[in-house]
C-alpha positions in Angstrom: 19.8 36.7 6.8 23.5 37.1 7.1 26.2 34.5 5.7 26.8 33.0 8.5 23.3 32.5 9.0 22.8 30.8 6.1 24.8 27.5 6.2 23.3 27.5 9.7 19.6 27.4 8.2 20.8 24.4 5.5 22.5 22.5 8.4 19.1 22.7 10.1 17.2 21.7 7.4 19.8 18.7 6.9 18.8 18.0 10.3 15.3 17.8 9.6 14.9 16.0 6.4 17.5 13.2 8.0 14.4 12.9 10.9 11.9 12.0 8.3 10.9 8.4 7.5 13.3 7.2 4.4 11.1 6.9 1.9 12.7 3.7 -0.7 13.4 4.6 -4.3 12.2 2.2 -6.8 15.8 1.1 -8.0 16.7 -2.5 -8.0 13.9 -5.0 -7.0 15.6 -6.2 -3.4 16.1 -9.6 -2.9 19.8 -10.3 -2.3 20.6 -11.9 -5.5 24.2 -12.3 -6.3 23.5 -10.9 -9.7 25.8 -13.7 -12.1 27.4 -12.3 -15.1 26.0 -14.5 -17.5 22.7 -14.2 -16.9 22.8 -10.5 -16.6 24.3 -10.6 -20.0 20.9 -11.8 -21.2 18.7 -10.0 -19.5 18.4 -12.1 -16.7 16.1 -15.1 -18.6 18.0 -17.7 -17.4 15.1 -20.0 -15.5 15.1 -22.2 -18.2 18.7 -22.0 -19.5 20.7 -23.1 -16.5 23.5 -25.2 -16.6 26.2 -23.7 -14.8 27.7 -22.3 -11.7 25.2 -19.3 -12.4 22.5 -21.9 -11.6 23.0 -21.3 -7.8 21.6 -17.5 -8.2 18.7 -18.1 -11.3 17.2 -22.0 -10.5 19.3 -24.5 -8.4 18.1 -27.4 -10.9 20.7 -26.5 -13.4 23.7 -28.1 -11.2 22.8 -31.2 -12.7 22.9 -29.6 -16.3 26.7 -28.8 -16.1 27.6 -32.3 -18.0 26.0 -34.7 -20.1 23.5 -37.4 -18.6 26.2 -40.4 -19.7 29.0 -38.5 -17.8 30.0 -39.7 -14.0 32.0 -37.0 -13.0 33.5 -36.4 -9.2 34.1 -32.8 -10.3 32.2 -30.9 -12.7 32.8 -27.2 -13.1 35.2 -25.6 -10.6 35.9 -21.8 -10.7 38.5 -20.4 -8.6 38.6 -17.3 -7.6 35.6 -16.3 -10.0 36.0 -12.6 -9.4 33.5 -9.8 -9.8 33.7 -6.3 -10.1 31.8 -4.2 -11.8 30.7 0.0 -11.7 28.3 1.9 -13.9 28.3 4.5 -16.2 28.6 7.2 -13.8 30.9 6.4 -11.3 33.7 8.4 -13.3 31.7 11.5 -13.1 30.6 10.8 -9.5 34.0 11.0 -7.7 35.6 13.5 -10.1 32.8 15.9 -8.9 33.1 15.3 -5.2 37.2 15.4 -5.9 36.7 18.5 -7.1 34.8 20.1 -4.4 37.5 22.7 -2.9 36.6 23.7 0.6 34.3 20.5 0.6 32.2 22.8 2.4 28.5 22.5 2.0 27.7 25.1 -0.3 30.6 24.0 -2.7 29.6 20.4 -2.9 25.7 21.4 -3.7 27.0 23.7 -6.1 29.2 20.5 -8.1 25.7 18.3 -7.3 24.3 20.1 -10.2 26.2 17.8 -12.5 25.4 14.6 -10.7 21.7 15.3 -9.5 19.7 12.0 -9.8 22.7 10.4 -11.7 23.9 7.7 -9.0 27.3 5.9 -8.1 27.0 2.4 -8.3 30.3 -0.1 -8.0 30.1 -3.7 -7.1 33.1 -6.3 -6.0 32.5 -10.3 -5.4 34.0 -13.2 -5.2 32.4 -16.4 -5.7 34.7 -19.8 -5.3 32.5 -23.0 -6.1 32.3 -26.4 -7.1 29.8 -28.7 -8.9 29.9 -32.1 -8.7 28.3 -35.7 -8.2 27.5 -37.9 -5.6 26.2 -40.4 -7.6 25.3 -40.4 -11.3 21.7 -38.6 -10.7 22.8 -37.2 -7.5 24.5 -33.3 -8.5 25.5 -30.8 -5.6 27.4 -27.4 -5.6 29.0 -26.3 -2.7 30.6 -22.4 -2.9 31.3 -19.6 -0.4 31.1 -15.9 -1.1 31.4 -12.2 -0.7 29.3 -9.5 -2.3 29.5 -6.2 -1.5 27.3 -3.5 -3.6 28.0 0.1 -2.8 25.7 3.2 -4.3 24.8 7.1 -3.5 22.3 9.3 -5.2 21.5 13.3 -4.6 18.1 14.1 -5.9 17.4 17.0 -7.6 14.9 18.4 -5.2 16.9 17.8 -2.4 20.6 18.4 -3.2 21.7 18.7 0.7 21.1 15.4 1.2 22.7 11.8 -0.3 21.0 8.3 -0.7 23.6 5.8 0.6 23.7 2.2 0.7 26.6 -0.3 1.0 25.1 -4.1 1.4 28.2 -6.3 2.0 27.2 -10.5 2.3 29.6 -13.3 3.2 28.3 -16.4 2.9 27.8 -19.9 1.8 25.9 -22.2 -0.2 25.2 -25.8 -0.3 22.9 -27.3 -2.8 21.4 -30.6 -3.4 20.1 -32.0 -6.5 18.2 -34.9 -8.2 18.1 -35.7 -11.9 16.7 -38.6 -14.3 18.7 -40.9 -16.2 18.4 -39.0 -19.4 19.0 -35.6 -17.5 16.0 -34.0 -18.7 14.5 -33.6 -15.3 15.8 -31.9 -12.7 15.1 -30.9 -9.0 17.6 -29.3 -6.9 17.2 -27.7 -2.9 19.6 -25.0 -1.7 20.5 -23.8 1.8 22.6 -20.5 2.2 24.0 -18.9 5.4 24.8 -15.7 5.1 26.3 -12.4 7.8 24.8 -9.3 6.9 26.4 -6.0 6.7 24.1 -3.0 5.5 24.3 0.6 5.7 20.8 1.9 4.1 20.3 6.1 4.8 20.2 9.8 3.7 23.4 12.0 5.1 24.2 15.4 4.3 25.7 15.5 1.1 28.7 17.1 1.9 29.8 14.1 4.1 30.1 11.9 1.4 33.8 13.5 1.2 34.0 13.5 5.2 35.9 10.0 6.8 35.2 10.9 9.8 31.5 11.6 9.0 31.1 8.6 7.6 32.7 6.4 9.9 30.2 7.9 12.7 26.9 7.5 10.5 28.1 3.3 9.6 28.9 2.9 13.3 25.6 4.6 14.4 23.0 3.4 11.8 23.8 0.3 10.3 22.5 -3.3 10.1 24.1 -6.4 11.6 22.2 -9.3 10.8 22.1 -13.1 9.4 19.3 -15.0 7.4 19.5 -18.1 5.8 18.7 -18.5 2.6 16.3 -21.5 0.9 15.3 -21.9 -2.9 14.3 -24.5 -5.2 14.4 -25.5 -8.3 12.8 -27.4 -11.7 14.0 -28.1 -15.0 12.0 -30.3 -17.4 13.2 -30.4 -21.7 10.6 -32.2 -23.9 12.9 -34.7 -26.3 12.9 -32.6 -29.6 15.7 -31.4 -31.5 15.5 -27.7 -30.4 16.0 -28.3 -26.6 12.4 -27.1 -25.7 12.7 -26.6 -21.7 10.8 -24.9 -19.0 12.3 -24.0 -15.9 10.2 -23.0 -12.3 12.3 -21.4 -9.3 11.7 -20.3 -5.8 14.0 -18.2 -4.3 14.4 -16.9 -0.7 11.9 -19.3 0.4 9.8 -17.7 3.7 11.7 -18.4 6.8 9.9 -15.1 8.1 7.2 -11.8 7.4 7.8 -8.3 8.4 4.9 -6.6 8.5 5.6 -3.1 8.3 8.0 -3.9 5.0 7.8 -0.4 3.3 7.3 -1.4 -0.4 9.7 0.9 -2.5 7.2 0.8 -5.5 3.5 1.4 -3.6 5.3 3.0 -0.9 2.8 1.3 1.6 3.7 -0.5 4.4 3.2 -4.1 3.5 3.3 -7.8 5.3 6.4 -9.2 3.3 7.7 -12.7 3.5 10.5 -13.9 2.8 14.3 -14.7 3.7 14.1 -12.5 7.5 17.2 -11.3 8.5 17.8 -11.2 12.8 20.1 -9.3 14.5 21.4 -5.3 15.5 19.0 -3.1 13.6 20.4 0.7 13.3 17.6 0.8 10.6 14.9 -1.0 10.6 13.5 0.4 7.2 16.0 -1.1 5.1 15.1 -2.7 2.5 17.5 -5.3 3.1 16.1 -6.7 6.2 13.7 -8.7 4.2 15.4 -10.9 0.8 11.3 -10.9 -0.3 10.5 -14.3 -2.2 10.9 -14.4 -5.8 8.6 -16.9 -8.3 10.2 -17.2 -11.2 9.3 -19.1 -14.1 10.9 -19.5 -17.8 11.2 -21.1 -21.0 13.9 -21.5 -23.4 14.6 -23.1 -27.2 17.9 -23.9 -28.8 17.3 -24.2 -32.7 20.7 -25.3 -34.7 21.9 -22.5 -36.9 24.7 -25.3 -38.4 26.0 -28.8 -37.0 28.0 -26.3 -34.3 26.4 -22.9 -34.1 23.3 -22.5 -31.6 21.1 -20.4 -30.9 19.2 -20.1 -27.6 16.1 -18.5 -26.9 14.7 -17.4 -23.4 11.8 -15.6 -21.9 11.6 -15.4 -17.9 8.7 -14.0 -15.6 10.4 -13.4 -12.1 8.8 -11.7 -8.8 5.4 -12.8 -9.6 3.3 -11.6 -6.6 2.0 -14.3 -4.5 -0.2 -13.7 -1.7 -1.9 -15.5 1.3 -3.9 -13.8 3.5 -2.1 -10.5 4.9 1.0 -12.0 4.0 2.8 -11.2 0.7 5.5 -13.4 -1.2 7.1 -11.4 -3.3 6.5 -7.6 -3.7 2.9 -6.0 -5.1 3.2 -3.2 -8.0 6.7 -4.0 -9.9 6.2 -2.3 -13.1 5.3 -5.3 -15.7 8.5 -4.4 -17.8 10.4 -5.4 -14.7 8.7 -8.9 -14.0 9.8 -9.6 -17.7 13.0 -10.4 -19.1 14.5 -12.0 -22.4 17.4 -12.9 -24.4 18.9 -14.7 -26.3 22.7 -16.4 -26.5 24.7 -17.9 -29.7 27.7 -20.2 -29.1 29.4 -22.8 -30.6 29.5 -26.4 -29.5 27.4 -28.9 -28.7 24.1 -27.3 -26.8 24.5 -30.2 -23.4 27.6 -28.9 -22.6 29.0 -25.4 -21.6 29.8 -22.8 -24.3 34.1 -22.2 -24.4 32.9 -19.1 -26.6 29.5 -17.3 -26.3 27.9 -13.7 -27.0 24.9 -12.3 -25.7 21.9 -10.0 -25.6 18.7 -9.1 -24.1 16.1 -6.7 -22.6 16.0 -6.1 -18.9 14.0 -3.8 -16.9 13.1 -2.3 -20.7 16.6 -2.1 -21.5 19.3 -3.6 -23.9 21.3 -5.9 -22.3 25.0 -7.7 -23.6 27.7 -10.0 -22.7 30.2 -12.5 -24.1 32.4 -15.0 -23.0 35.3 -16.7 -23.4 38.0 -19.3 -22.8 41.8 -19.1 -23.1 42.7 -22.9 -21.5 42.0 -22.8 -17.7 41.3 -18.8 -18.1 37.6 -18.0 -18.1 36.2 -14.3 -18.9 32.6 -13.0 -18.6 31.4 -9.5 -19.3 28.0 -7.7 -19.3 26.6 -4.6 -19.4 23.0 -4.0 -18.5 20.6 -1.1 -17.6 18.4 -0.9 -14.1 15.9 1.5 -13.8 16.5 4.3 -11.0 13.4 6.6 -11.4 11.0 6.7 -8.6 8.2 8.0 -10.9 6.4 6.2 -14.2 9.1 7.7 -16.3 11.6 5.0 -16.3 15.5 6.2 -16.0 18.1 4.3 -17.1 21.3 3.2 -14.6 23.5 1.6 -17.0 26.4 -0.8 -15.6 28.8 -3.2 -16.6 30.1 -6.4 -14.9 33.4 -8.4 -15.7 34.0 -12.0 -14.0 37.8 -13.3 -14.2 38.0 -17.2 -13.1 40.7 -20.1 -13.7 37.9 -22.8 -15.0 38.7 -26.9 -13.8 
């Protein structure tokens, strides 16, 4: 085979691979979760902790716990612009590898890709201006708008000519209505989230990652443009005790529809999966983002006091509990046990019944250690978290280390 023929053969191989069904990788559990910074620092164990704007994404019942039971405020928490940015530990290495390719040819990219194979690129940018307020002492509510964009790319060592590329961008709003008893120990809430989603999830020749013209063509041809209505509900109850033992239950993405041939990324089988089903124009109907599967969560937390003002909050959660009725699956089956269980603790100073101005956190997510902190300078609120995600498609876990930071004015 001549040198001229070799690139043509590789190009034909890439074209054949692209025609094969796209096999989903078991990276993050699908669900369209916004991913607030504070819960991620606690390993995601927030179902029974929820007491700030993060409640909207973890347990809506927590919107009633952003103030004391006796407080009658109109506006309890307002955060602007609530900017969140994030990247993983491979981002710089991935960028430098591709930018160093001299001629941008397939051969050049393949040579570079040896250093970044099986190491994904991941980046995120979000804004979530939101306010928590009261219609009355027993009727908390929340309203916010948000935009959330997550981009990832992965070149696998066994097929380096092909890159898996995901780019999902959501624009939406959230309106939450809650109820609380006079003591604020029993809380419930229901919320509605209209969402417009633009998503691209497919495989492309790895050389095209540095070709803007080719990438634009892929995005025009194979992207999904859709809309959905997320519905969520939550419940919290605190037992009258010095340590504030609390149980929490939440159902995120209540079923609005089902997709019969949804490709489960864990079992690699087609299932009838129910949840927040999106409607619209689909260039790739096998994309995981066409449905945000129903996510049933339960949690337990306790908050022992170390001193009069220093507290240590412990939390344990189970997420994505698999439920089914007949042929329908409300949530994904075959998710590894380590991905279902979340644990965390938070050390903070102040009254356990109000939001901490200073706190440090650690936890476990998908078997990997998480950590985070927040501090407040007057109106300025800064929050940081680092956590691990399993990006392996086998039983052997591979950690992708990610970092998130948020900046907001807190009123």
